[in-house]
C-alpha positions in Angstrom: -31.2 -141.8 -38.7 -32.4 -138.4 -40.0 -33.4 -135.4 -37.9 -34.5 -131.8 -38.2 -35.1 -129.0 -35.8 -38.4 -127.1 -36.1 -40.3 -124.7 -34.0 -43.7 -125.5 -32.5 -46.2 -122.8 -33.5 -49.4 -124.0 -31.9 -50.7 -121.1 -29.7 -51.5 -123.5 -26.8 -48.5 -125.8 -27.3 -48.7 -129.5 -27.8 -51.9 -130.3 -25.8 -54.1 -133.3 -26.2 -55.6 -132.8 -29.7 -52.4 -132.0 -31.6 -50.4 -134.6 -29.6 -52.9 -137.2 -30.5 -52.9 -136.1 -34.2 -49.1 -136.2 -34.3 -48.8 -139.5 -32.6 -51.5 -141.1 -34.8 -49.7 -139.8 -37.9 -46.4 -141.1 -36.8 -47.9 -144.5 -35.9 -48.3 -145.2 -39.6 -44.5 -145.4 -40.0 -42.3 -148.4 -39.1 -39.5 -146.0 -38.0 -39.0 -144.9 -34.4 -39.9 -141.2 -34.0 -38.3 -139.3 -31.2 -38.9 -135.7 -30.2 -36.0 -134.1 -28.4 -36.8 -131.1 -26.2 -35.2 -129.6 -23.2 -32.6 -132.4 -23.1 -35.3 -135.1 -23.0 -36.1 -137.7 -25.5 -39.9 -138.2 -26.0 -41.6 -141.0 -27.9 -43.2 -139.3 -30.9 -45.8 -142.1 -31.2 -47.1 -141.7 -27.7 -49.7 -138.9 -27.2 -49.4 -139.2 -23.4 -45.6 -138.8 -23.6 -45.9 -135.8 -25.9 -48.4 -134.1 -23.6 -46.3 -134.9 -20.5 -43.3 -133.2 -22.2 -45.1 -129.8 -21.8 -43.9 -128.5 -25.2 -45.1 -124.9 -25.5 -45.6 -122.5 -28.4 -42.3 -121.2 -29.7 -40.3 -124.2 -28.5 -37.6 -125.6 -30.8 -37.9 -129.4 -31.0 -35.6 -131.8 -32.8 -37.5 -134.6 -34.6 -35.4 -137.8 -35.0 -36.6 -140.7 -37.2 -34.8 -144.0 -37.3 -35.8 -147.0 -39.4 -36.8 -148.3 -42.8 -39.0 -145.4 -43.7 -37.2 -142.7 -41.7 -37.1 -140.0 -44.4 -40.8 -140.3 -45.1 -41.6 -140.2 -41.4 -39.4 -137.1 -40.9 -40.9 -135.3 -43.9 -44.4 -136.0 -42.6 -43.5 -135.0 -39.0 -41.9 -131.7 -40.1 -44.9 -130.9 -42.4 -47.3 -131.6 -39.5 -45.5 -129.3 -37.1 -45.0 -126.5 -39.6 -48.7 -126.6 -40.6 -49.8 -126.3 -36.9 -50.8 -129.9 -36.5 -54.4 -129.3 -37.7 -55.0 -126.2 -35.6 
């Protein structure tokens, strides 16, 4: 398992569009992707779970990836978050 902590910079937080973009991108990987925020584990491949987590701008999140392509999944997830997830 690999992980990294990053800060969400999207002005409106992880709402429907960035949550869908993130989940779709993570769906390409075989590894499990988990977002840890506020003591909760959230499935990083589920847009509904990501939106329900209520992750706001400036929130530090830990991204955990576990599986055959975990490093590639983590690198992609971190790049997405740091680039604003398309916003």
